[in-house]
mmCIF entry with sequence, helices, sheets and N, C-alpha, C, O atoms, coordinates in Angstrom:
data_MODEL
# 
_entry.id   MODEL 
# 
_entity.id                         1 
_entity.type                       polymer 
_entity.pdbx_number_of_molecules   1 
# 
_entity_poly.entity_id                      1 
_entity_poly.type                           'polypeptide(L)' 
_entity_poly.nstd_linkage                   no 
_entity_poly.nstd_monomer                   no 
_entity_poly.pdbx_seq_one_letter_code       MNNKGFGFNDFAENLNGRLAMLGLVIGFATELLTGKGILAQIGLM 
_entity_poly.pdbx_seq_one_letter_code_can   MNNKGFGFNDFAENLNGRLAMLGLVIGFATELLTGKGILAQIGLM 
_entity_poly.pdbx_strand_id                 A 
# 
loop_
_entity_poly_seq.entity_id 
_entity_poly_seq.num 
_entity_poly_seq.mon_id 
_entity_poly_seq.hetero 
1 1  MET n 
1 2  ASN n 
1 3  ASN n 
1 4  LYS n 
1 5  GLY n 
1 6  PHE n 
1 7  GLY n 
1 8  PHE n 
1 9  ASN n 
1 10 ASP n 
1 11 PHE n 
1 12 ALA n 
1 13 GLU n 
1 14 ASN n 
1 15 LEU n 
1 16 ASN n 
1 17 GLY n 
1 18 ARG n 
1 19 LEU n 
1 20 ALA n 
1 21 MET n 
1 22 LEU n 
1 23 GLY n 
1 24 LEU n 
1 25 VAL n 
1 26 ILE n 
1 27 GLY n 
1 28 PHE n 
1 29 ALA n 
1 30 THR n 
1 31 GLU n 
1 32 LEU n 
1 33 LEU n 
1 34 THR n 
1 35 GLY n 
1 36 LYS n 
1 37 GLY n 
1 38 ILE n 
1 39 LEU n 
1 40 ALA n 
1 41 GLN n 
1 42 ILE n 
1 43 GLY n 
1 44 LEU n 
1 45 MET n 
# 
_struct_asym.id          A 
_struct_asym.entity_id   1 
# 
loop_
_struct_conf.conf_type_id 
_struct_conf.id 
_struct_conf.pdbx_PDB_helix_id 
_struct_conf.beg_label_comp_id 
_struct_conf.beg_label_asym_id 
_struct_conf.beg_label_seq_id 
_struct_conf.pdbx_beg_PDB_ins_code 
_struct_conf.end_label_comp_id 
_struct_conf.end_label_asym_id 
_struct_conf.end_label_seq_id 
_struct_conf.pdbx_end_PDB_ins_code 
_struct_conf.beg_auth_comp_id 
_struct_conf.beg_auth_asym_id 
_struct_conf.beg_auth_seq_id 
_struct_conf.end_auth_comp_id 
_struct_conf.end_auth_asym_id 
_struct_conf.end_auth_seq_id 
_struct_conf.pdbx_PDB_helix_class 
_struct_conf.details 
_struct_conf.pdbx_PDB_helix_length 
HELX_P HELX_P1 AA1 ASP A 10 ? THR A 34 ? ASP A 10 THR A 34 1 ? 25 
HELX_P HELX_P2 AA2 ILE A 38 ? GLN A 41 ? ILE A 38 GLN A 41 1 ? 4  
# 
_struct_conf_type.id          HELX_P 
_struct_conf_type.criteria    ? 
_struct_conf_type.reference   ? 
# 
loop_
_atom_site.group_PDB 
_atom_site.id 
_atom_site.type_symbol 
_atom_site.label_atom_id 
_atom_site.label_alt_id 
_atom_site.label_comp_id 
_atom_site.label_asym_id 
_atom_site.label_entity_id 
_atom_site.label_seq_id 
_atom_site.pdbx_PDB_ins_code 
_atom_site.Cartn_x 
_atom_site.Cartn_y 
_atom_site.Cartn_z 
_atom_site.occupancy 
_atom_site.B_iso_or_equiv 
_atom_site.pdbx_formal_charge 
_atom_site.auth_seq_id 
_atom_site.auth_comp_id 
_atom_site.auth_asym_id 
_atom_site.auth_atom_id 
_atom_site.pdbx_PDB_model_num 
ATOM 1   N N  . MET A 1 1  ? -43.095 72.780 58.624 1.00 0.00 ? 1  MET A N  1 
ATOM 2   C CA . MET A 1 1  ? -42.923 71.387 58.236 1.00 0.00 ? 1  MET A CA 1 
ATOM 3   C C  . MET A 1 1  ? -43.194 70.518 59.460 1.00 0.00 ? 1  MET A C  1 
ATOM 4   O O  . MET A 1 1  ? -42.684 70.783 60.549 1.00 0.00 ? 1  MET A O  1 
ATOM 5   N N  . ASN A 1 2  ? -43.985 69.502 59.272 1.00 0.00 ? 2  ASN A N  1 
ATOM 6   C CA . ASN A 1 2  ? -44.258 68.577 60.362 1.00 0.00 ? 2  ASN A CA 1 
ATOM 7   C C  . ASN A 1 2  ? -43.108 67.595 60.481 1.00 0.00 ? 2  ASN A C  1 
ATOM 8   O O  . ASN A 1 2  ? -42.397 67.323 59.514 1.00 0.00 ? 2  ASN A O  1 
ATOM 9   N N  . ASN A 1 3  ? -42.942 67.072 61.682 1.00 0.00 ? 3  ASN A N  1 
ATOM 10  C CA . ASN A 1 3  ? -41.901 66.072 61.898 1.00 0.00 ? 3  ASN A CA 1 
ATOM 11  C C  . ASN A 1 3  ? -42.323 64.782 61.202 1.00 0.00 ? 3  ASN A C  1 
ATOM 12  O O  . ASN A 1 3  ? -43.262 64.121 61.647 1.00 0.00 ? 3  ASN A O  1 
ATOM 13  N N  . LYS A 1 4  ? -41.645 64.416 60.121 1.00 0.00 ? 4  LYS A N  1 
ATOM 14  C CA . LYS A 1 4  ? -42.034 63.261 59.308 1.00 0.00 ? 4  LYS A CA 1 
ATOM 15  C C  . LYS A 1 4  ? -41.261 62.001 59.668 1.00 0.00 ? 4  LYS A C  1 
ATOM 16  O O  . LYS A 1 4  ? -41.478 60.952 59.061 1.00 0.00 ? 4  LYS A O  1 
ATOM 17  N N  . GLY A 1 5  ? -40.380 62.083 60.628 1.00 0.00 ? 5  GLY A N  1 
ATOM 18  C CA . GLY A 1 5  ? -39.610 60.917 61.004 1.00 0.00 ? 5  GLY A CA 1 
ATOM 19  C C  . GLY A 1 5  ? -38.265 61.332 61.544 1.00 0.00 ? 5  GLY A C  1 
ATOM 20  O O  . GLY A 1 5  ? -37.975 62.522 61.674 1.00 0.00 ? 5  GLY A O  1 
ATOM 21  N N  . PHE A 1 6  ? -37.459 60.370 61.854 1.00 0.00 ? 6  PHE A N  1 
ATOM 22  C CA . PHE A 1 6  ? -36.159 60.624 62.458 1.00 0.00 ? 6  PHE A CA 1 
ATOM 23  C C  . PHE A 1 6  ? -35.285 61.475 61.547 1.00 0.00 ? 6  PHE A C  1 
ATOM 24  O O  . PHE A 1 6  ? -35.030 61.102 60.402 1.00 0.00 ? 6  PHE A O  1 
ATOM 25  N N  . GLY A 1 7  ? -34.828 62.613 62.050 1.00 0.00 ? 7  GLY A N  1 
ATOM 26  C CA . GLY A 1 7  ? -33.909 63.463 61.314 1.00 0.00 ? 7  GLY A CA 1 
ATOM 27  C C  . GLY A 1 7  ? -34.546 64.455 60.370 1.00 0.00 ? 7  GLY A C  1 
ATOM 28  O O  . GLY A 1 7  ? -33.866 65.363 59.893 1.00 0.00 ? 7  GLY A O  1 
ATOM 29  N N  . PHE A 1 8  ? -35.826 64.315 60.083 1.00 0.00 ? 8  PHE A N  1 
ATOM 30  C CA . PHE A 1 8  ? -36.495 65.232 59.168 1.00 0.00 ? 8  PHE A CA 1 
ATOM 31  C C  . PHE A 1 8  ? -37.158 66.343 59.968 1.00 0.00 ? 8  PHE A C  1 
ATOM 32  O O  . PHE A 1 8  ? -38.274 66.187 60.463 1.00 0.00 ? 8  PHE A O  1 
ATOM 33  N N  . ASN A 1 9  ? -36.458 67.466 60.087 1.00 0.00 ? 9  ASN A N  1 
ATOM 34  C CA . ASN A 1 9  ? -37.033 68.619 60.768 1.00 0.00 ? 9  ASN A CA 1 
ATOM 35  C C  . ASN A 1 9  ? -36.603 69.879 60.033 1.00 0.00 ? 9  ASN A C  1 
ATOM 36  O O  . ASN A 1 9  ? -35.773 69.826 59.126 1.00 0.00 ? 9  ASN A O  1 
ATOM 37  N N  . ASP A 1 10 ? -37.171 71.004 60.427 1.00 0.00 ? 10 ASP A N  1 
ATOM 38  C CA . ASP A 1 10 ? -36.905 72.257 59.711 1.00 0.00 ? 10 ASP A CA 1 
ATOM 39  C C  . ASP A 1 10 ? -35.430 72.610 59.698 1.00 0.00 ? 10 ASP A C  1 
ATOM 40  O O  . ASP A 1 10 ? -34.896 72.996 58.658 1.00 0.00 ? 10 ASP A O  1 
ATOM 41  N N  . PHE A 1 11 ? -34.762 72.482 60.839 1.00 0.00 ? 11 PHE A N  1 
ATOM 42  C CA . PHE A 1 11 ? -33.348 72.852 60.905 1.00 0.00 ? 11 PHE A CA 1 
ATOM 43  C C  . PHE A 1 11 ? -32.504 72.001 59.964 1.00 0.00 ? 11 PHE A C  1 
ATOM 44  O O  . PHE A 1 11 ? -31.683 72.528 59.213 1.00 0.00 ? 11 PHE A O  1 
ATOM 45  N N  . ALA A 1 12 ? -32.702 70.694 60.003 1.00 0.00 ? 12 ALA A N  1 
ATOM 46  C CA . ALA A 1 12 ? -31.906 69.794 59.163 1.00 0.00 ? 12 ALA A CA 1 
ATOM 47  C C  . ALA A 1 12 ? -32.157 70.050 57.681 1.00 0.00 ? 12 ALA A C  1 
ATOM 48  O O  . ALA A 1 12 ? -31.220 70.046 56.882 1.00 0.00 ? 12 ALA A O  1 
ATOM 49  N N  . GLU A 1 13 ? -33.408 70.271 57.314 1.00 0.00 ? 13 GLU A N  1 
ATOM 50  C CA . GLU A 1 13 ? -33.734 70.507 55.910 1.00 0.00 ? 13 GLU A CA 1 
ATOM 51  C C  . GLU A 1 13 ? -33.170 71.838 55.420 1.00 0.00 ? 13 GLU A C  1 
ATOM 52  O O  . GLU A 1 13 ? -32.655 71.916 54.304 1.00 0.00 ? 13 GLU A O  1 
ATOM 53  N N  . ASN A 1 14 ? -33.262 72.887 56.239 1.00 0.00 ? 14 ASN A N  1 
ATOM 54  C CA . ASN A 1 14 ? -32.697 74.186 55.857 1.00 0.00 ? 14 ASN A CA 1 
ATOM 55  C C  . ASN A 1 14 ? -31.185 74.110 55.730 1.00 0.00 ? 14 ASN A C  1 
ATOM 56  O O  . ASN A 1 14 ? -30.616 74.644 54.778 1.00 0.00 ? 14 ASN A O  1 
ATOM 57  N N  . LEU A 1 15 ? -30.528 73.451 56.679 1.00 0.00 ? 15 LEU A N  1 
ATOM 58  C CA . LEU A 1 15 ? -29.072 73.328 56.635 1.00 0.00 ? 15 LEU A CA 1 
ATOM 59  C C  . LEU A 1 15 ? -28.636 72.551 55.395 1.00 0.00 ? 15 LEU A C  1 
ATOM 60  O O  . LEU A 1 15 ? -27.700 72.956 54.707 1.00 0.00 ? 15 LEU A O  1 
ATOM 61  N N  . ASN A 1 16 ? -29.305 71.445 55.110 1.00 0.00 ? 16 ASN A N  1 
ATOM 62  C CA . ASN A 1 16 ? -28.957 70.636 53.945 1.00 0.00 ? 16 ASN A CA 1 
ATOM 63  C C  . ASN A 1 16 ? -29.134 71.423 52.650 1.00 0.00 ? 16 ASN A C  1 
ATOM 64  O O  . ASN A 1 16 ? -28.287 71.354 51.760 1.00 0.00 ? 16 ASN A O  1 
ATOM 65  N N  . GLY A 1 17 ? -30.222 72.166 52.543 1.00 0.00 ? 17 GLY A N  1 
ATOM 66  C CA . GLY A 1 17 ? -30.454 72.977 51.348 1.00 0.00 ? 17 GLY A CA 1 
ATOM 67  C C  . GLY A 1 17 ? -29.406 74.051 51.167 1.00 0.00 ? 17 GLY A C  1 
ATOM 68  O O  . GLY A 1 17 ? -28.927 74.280 50.056 1.00 0.00 ? 17 GLY A O  1 
ATOM 69  N N  . ARG A 1 18 ? -29.047 74.711 52.259 1.00 0.00 ? 18 ARG A N  1 
ATOM 70  C CA . ARG A 1 18 ? -28.043 75.776 52.179 1.00 0.00 ? 18 ARG A CA 1 
ATOM 71  C C  . ARG A 1 18 ? -26.672 75.225 51.820 1.00 0.00 ? 18 ARG A C  1 
ATOM 72  O O  . ARG A 1 18 ? -25.950 75.831 51.029 1.00 0.00 ? 18 ARG A O  1 
ATOM 73  N N  . LEU A 1 19 ? -26.304 74.082 52.391 1.00 0.00 ? 19 LEU A N  1 
ATOM 74  C CA . LEU A 1 19 ? -25.012 73.480 52.054 1.00 0.00 ? 19 LEU A CA 1 
ATOM 75  C C  . LEU A 1 19 ? -24.983 73.003 50.603 1.00 0.00 ? 19 LEU A C  1 
ATOM 76  O O  . LEU A 1 19 ? -23.951 73.105 49.941 1.00 0.00 ? 19 LEU A O  1 
ATOM 77  N N  . ALA A 1 20 ? -26.097 72.489 50.108 1.00 0.00 ? 20 ALA A N  1 
ATOM 78  C CA . ALA A 1 20 ? -26.166 72.062 48.705 1.00 0.00 ? 20 ALA A CA 1 
ATOM 79  C C  . ALA A 1 20 ? -26.004 73.254 47.771 1.00 0.00 ? 20 ALA A C  1 
ATOM 80  O O  . ALA A 1 20 ? -25.282 73.171 46.778 1.00 0.00 ? 20 ALA A O  1 
ATOM 81  N N  . MET A 1 21 ? -26.675 74.365 48.084 1.00 0.00 ? 21 MET A N  1 
ATOM 82  C CA . MET A 1 21 ? -26.543 75.566 47.251 1.00 0.00 ? 21 MET A CA 1 
ATOM 83  C C  . MET A 1 21 ? -25.112 76.103 47.294 1.00 0.00 ? 21 MET A C  1 
ATOM 84  O O  . MET A 1 21 ? -24.572 76.531 46.274 1.00 0.00 ? 21 MET A O  1 
ATOM 85  N N  . LEU A 1 22 ? -24.506 76.078 48.476 1.00 0.00 ? 22 LEU A N  1 
ATOM 86  C CA . LEU A 1 22 ? -23.131 76.553 48.611 1.00 0.00 ? 22 LEU A CA 1 
ATOM 87  C C  . LEU A 1 22 ? -22.176 75.681 47.791 1.00 0.00 ? 22 LEU A C  1 
ATOM 88  O O  . LEU A 1 22 ? -21.290 76.199 47.112 1.00 0.00 ? 22 LEU A O  1 
ATOM 89  N N  . GLY A 1 23 ? -22.355 74.371 47.854 1.00 0.00 ? 23 GLY A N  1 
ATOM 90  C CA . GLY A 1 23 ? -21.513 73.465 47.078 1.00 0.00 ? 23 GLY A CA 1 
ATOM 91  C C  . GLY A 1 23 ? -21.651 73.678 45.584 1.00 0.00 ? 23 GLY A C  1 
ATOM 92  O O  . GLY A 1 23 ? -20.665 73.617 44.849 1.00 0.00 ? 23 GLY A O  1 
ATOM 93  N N  . LEU A 1 24 ? -22.867 73.927 45.132 1.00 0.00 ? 24 LEU A N  1 
ATOM 94  C CA . LEU A 1 24 ? -23.088 74.170 43.709 1.00 0.00 ? 24 LEU A CA 1 
ATOM 95  C C  . LEU A 1 24 ? -22.427 75.470 43.263 1.00 0.00 ? 24 LEU A C  1 
ATOM 96  O O  . LEU A 1 24 ? -21.810 75.518 42.199 1.00 0.00 ? 24 LEU A O  1 
ATOM 97  N N  . VAL A 1 25 ? -22.551 76.518 44.063 1.00 0.00 ? 25 VAL A N  1 
ATOM 98  C CA . VAL A 1 25 ? -21.921 77.803 43.731 1.00 0.00 ? 25 VAL A CA 1 
ATOM 99  C C  . VAL A 1 25 ? -20.404 77.661 43.714 1.00 0.00 ? 25 VAL A C  1 
ATOM 100 O O  . VAL A 1 25 ? -19.743 78.200 42.825 1.00 0.00 ? 25 VAL A O  1 
ATOM 101 N N  . ILE A 1 26 ? -19.845 76.943 44.683 1.00 0.00 ? 26 ILE A N  1 
ATOM 102 C CA . ILE A 1 26 ? -18.394 76.733 44.705 1.00 0.00 ? 26 ILE A CA 1 
ATOM 103 C C  . ILE A 1 26 ? -17.960 75.926 43.483 1.00 0.00 ? 26 ILE A C  1 
ATOM 104 O O  . ILE A 1 26 ? -16.916 76.211 42.894 1.00 0.00 ? 26 ILE A O  1 
ATOM 105 N N  . GLY A 1 27 ? -18.748 74.925 43.096 1.00 0.00 ? 27 GLY A N  1 
ATOM 106 C CA . GLY A 1 27 ? -18.431 74.138 41.903 1.00 0.00 ? 27 GLY A CA 1 
ATOM 107 C C  . GLY A 1 27 ? -18.437 74.977 40.643 1.00 0.00 ? 27 GLY A C  1 
ATOM 108 O O  . GLY A 1 27 ? -17.548 74.843 39.803 1.00 0.00 ? 27 GLY A O  1 
ATOM 109 N N  . PHE A 1 28 ? -19.438 75.848 40.500 1.00 0.00 ? 28 PHE A N  1 
ATOM 110 C CA . PHE A 1 28 ? -19.491 76.722 39.326 1.00 0.00 ? 28 PHE A CA 1 
ATOM 111 C C  . PHE A 1 28 ? -18.353 77.732 39.332 1.00 0.00 ? 28 PHE A C  1 
ATOM 112 O O  . PHE A 1 28 ? -17.776 78.015 38.281 1.00 0.00 ? 28 PHE A O  1 
ATOM 113 N N  . ALA A 1 29 ? -18.021 78.278 40.494 1.00 0.00 ? 29 ALA A N  1 
ATOM 114 C CA . ALA A 1 29 ? -16.915 79.236 40.577 1.00 0.00 ? 29 ALA A CA 1 
ATOM 115 C C  . ALA A 1 29 ? -15.602 78.561 40.203 1.00 0.00 ? 29 ALA A C  1 
ATOM 116 O O  . ALA A 1 29 ? -14.778 79.148 39.502 1.00 0.00 ? 29 ALA A O  1 
ATOM 117 N N  . THR A 1 30 ? -15.406 77.332 40.668 1.00 0.00 ? 30 THR A N  1 
ATOM 118 C CA . THR A 1 30 ? -14.193 76.598 40.324 1.00 0.00 ? 30 THR A CA 1 
ATOM 119 C C  . THR A 1 30 ? -14.159 76.293 38.834 1.00 0.00 ? 30 THR A C  1 
ATOM 120 O O  . THR A 1 30 ? -13.092 76.309 38.219 1.00 0.00 ? 30 THR A O  1 
ATOM 121 N N  . GLU A 1 31 ? -15.323 76.016 38.251 1.00 0.00 ? 31 GLU A N  1 
ATOM 122 C CA . GLU A 1 31 ? -15.391 75.780 36.805 1.00 0.00 ? 31 GLU A CA 1 
ATOM 123 C C  . GLU A 1 31 ? -14.964 77.023 36.034 1.00 0.00 ? 31 GLU A C  1 
ATOM 124 O O  . GLU A 1 31 ? -14.239 76.922 35.044 1.00 0.00 ? 31 GLU A O  1 
ATOM 125 N N  . LEU A 1 32 ? -15.404 78.179 36.476 1.00 0.00 ? 32 LEU A N  1 
ATOM 126 C CA . LEU A 1 32 ? -15.006 79.422 35.807 1.00 0.00 ? 32 LEU A CA 1 
ATOM 127 C C  . LEU A 1 32 ? -13.507 79.671 35.933 1.00 0.00 ? 32 LEU A C  1 
ATOM 128 O O  . LEU A 1 32 ? -12.878 80.157 34.993 1.00 0.00 ? 32 LEU A O  1 
ATOM 129 N N  . LEU A 1 33 ? -12.936 79.344 37.083 1.00 0.00 ? 33 LEU A N  1 
ATOM 130 C CA . LEU A 1 33 ? -11.512 79.611 37.313 1.00 0.00 ? 33 LEU A CA 1 
ATOM 131 C C  . LEU A 1 33 ? -10.596 78.599 36.634 1.00 0.00 ? 33 LEU A C  1 
ATOM 132 O O  . LEU A 1 33 ? -9.517  78.963 36.167 1.00 0.00 ? 33 LEU A O  1 
ATOM 133 N N  . THR A 1 34 ? -11.012 77.322 36.571 1.00 0.00 ? 34 THR A N  1 
ATOM 134 C CA . THR A 1 34 ? -10.131 76.282 36.033 1.00 0.00 ? 34 THR A CA 1 
ATOM 135 C C  . THR A 1 34 ? -10.433 75.912 34.591 1.00 0.00 ? 34 THR A C  1 
ATOM 136 O O  . THR A 1 34 ? -9.562  75.390 33.894 1.00 0.00 ? 34 THR A O  1 
ATOM 137 N N  . GLY A 1 35 ? -11.653 76.172 34.130 1.00 0.00 ? 35 GLY A N  1 
ATOM 138 C CA . GLY A 1 35 ? -12.042 75.776 32.783 1.00 0.00 ? 35 GLY A CA 1 
ATOM 139 C C  . GLY A 1 35 ? -12.509 74.336 32.689 1.00 0.00 ? 35 GLY A C  1 
ATOM 140 O O  . GLY A 1 35 ? -12.840 73.870 31.598 1.00 0.00 ? 35 GLY A O  1 
ATOM 141 N N  . LYS A 1 36 ? -12.544 73.611 33.813 1.00 0.00 ? 36 LYS A N  1 
ATOM 142 C CA . LYS A 1 36 ? -13.023 72.233 33.839 1.00 0.00 ? 36 LYS A CA 1 
ATOM 143 C C  . LYS A 1 36 ? -14.436 72.209 34.398 1.00 0.00 ? 36 LYS A C  1 
ATOM 144 O O  . LYS A 1 36 ? -14.767 72.974 35.304 1.00 0.00 ? 36 LYS A O  1 
ATOM 145 N N  . GLY A 1 37 ? -15.265 71.329 33.853 1.00 0.00 ? 37 GLY A N  1 
ATOM 146 C CA . GLY A 1 37 ? -16.617 71.172 34.364 1.00 0.00 ? 37 GLY A CA 1 
ATOM 147 C C  . GLY A 1 37 ? -16.623 70.476 35.714 1.00 0.00 ? 37 GLY A C  1 
ATOM 148 O O  . GLY A 1 37 ? -15.593 69.991 36.182 1.00 0.00 ? 37 GLY A O  1 
ATOM 149 N N  . ILE A 1 38 ? -17.795 70.435 36.331 1.00 0.00 ? 38 ILE A N  1 
ATOM 150 C CA . ILE A 1 38 ? -17.908 69.839 37.664 1.00 0.00 ? 38 ILE A CA 1 
ATOM 151 C C  . ILE A 1 38 ? -17.534 68.359 37.633 1.00 0.00 ? 38 ILE A C  1 
ATOM 152 O O  . ILE A 1 38 ? -16.848 67.882 38.537 1.00 0.00 ? 38 ILE A O  1 
ATOM 153 N N  . LEU A 1 39 ? -17.970 67.628 36.615 1.00 0.00 ? 39 LEU A N  1 
ATOM 154 C CA . LEU A 1 39 ? -17.631 66.206 36.537 1.00 0.00 ? 39 LEU A CA 1 
ATOM 155 C C  . LEU A 1 39 ? -16.136 65.993 36.335 1.00 0.00 ? 39 LEU A C  1 
ATOM 156 O O  . LEU A 1 39 ? -15.570 65.052 36.891 1.00 0.00 ? 39 LEU A O  1 
ATOM 157 N N  . ALA A 1 40 ? -15.493 66.840 35.560 1.00 0.00 ? 40 ALA A N  1 
ATOM 158 C CA . ALA A 1 40 ? -14.046 66.734 35.361 1.00 0.00 ? 40 ALA A CA 1 
ATOM 159 C C  . ALA A 1 40 ? -13.294 67.091 36.642 1.00 0.00 ? 40 ALA A C  1 
ATOM 160 O O  . ALA A 1 40 ? -12.230 66.536 36.915 1.00 0.00 ? 40 ALA A O  1 
ATOM 161 N N  . GLN A 1 41 ? -13.839 68.004 37.418 1.00 0.00 ? 41 GLN A N  1 
ATOM 162 C CA . GLN A 1 41 ? -13.197 68.392 38.676 1.00 0.00 ? 41 GLN A CA 1 
ATOM 163 C C  . GLN A 1 41 ? -13.106 67.221 39.644 1.00 0.00 ? 41 GLN A C  1 
ATOM 164 O O  . GLN A 1 41 ? -12.123 67.086 40.373 1.00 0.00 ? 41 GLN A O  1 
ATOM 165 N N  . ILE A 1 42 ? -14.138 66.371 39.650 1.00 0.00 ? 42 ILE A N  1 
ATOM 166 C CA . ILE A 1 42 ? -14.127 65.248 40.590 1.00 0.00 ? 42 ILE A CA 1 
ATOM 167 C C  . ILE A 1 42 ? -13.619 63.960 39.944 1.00 0.00 ? 42 ILE A C  1 
ATOM 168 O O  . ILE A 1 42 ? -13.663 62.898 40.566 1.00 0.00 ? 42 ILE A O  1 
ATOM 169 N N  . GLY A 1 43 ? -13.142 64.045 38.711 1.00 0.00 ? 43 GLY A N  1 
ATOM 170 C CA . GLY A 1 43 ? -12.481 62.923 38.065 1.00 0.00 ? 43 GLY A CA 1 
ATOM 171 C C  . GLY A 1 43 ? -13.395 61.931 37.369 1.00 0.00 ? 43 GLY A C  1 
ATOM 172 O O  . GLY A 1 43 ? -12.982 60.798 37.121 1.00 0.00 ? 43 GLY A O  1 
ATOM 173 N N  . LEU A 1 44 ? -14.618 62.315 37.045 1.00 0.00 ? 44 LEU A N  1 
ATOM 174 C CA . LEU A 1 44 ? -15.523 61.392 36.362 1.00 0.00 ? 44 LEU A CA 1 
ATOM 175 C C  . LEU A 1 44 ? -15.461 61.516 34.852 1.00 0.00 ? 44 LEU A C  1 
ATOM 176 O O  . LEU A 1 44 ? -16.073 60.714 34.147 1.00 0.00 ? 44 LEU A O  1 
ATOM 177 N N  . MET A 1 45 ? -14.739 62.497 34.339 1.00 0.00 ? 45 MET A N  1 
ATOM 178 C CA . MET A 1 45 ? -14.614 62.659 32.893 1.00 0.00 ? 45 MET A CA 1 
ATOM 179 C C  . MET A 1 45 ? -13.173 62.956 32.550 1.00 0.00 ? 45 MET A C  1 
ATOM 180 O O  . MET A 1 45 ? -12.841 63.130 31.378 1.00 0.00 ? 45 MET A O  1 
# 
């Protein structure tokens, strides 16, 4: 990946992607354990 501007580099993009995937997996695991969907977990429903 070429440097496209301030903050956009391979390390930052890989870290952001990995943290997003981790958050999604944790959200789904919590949904399985509690029976509430992701939106209900954060109080939007």
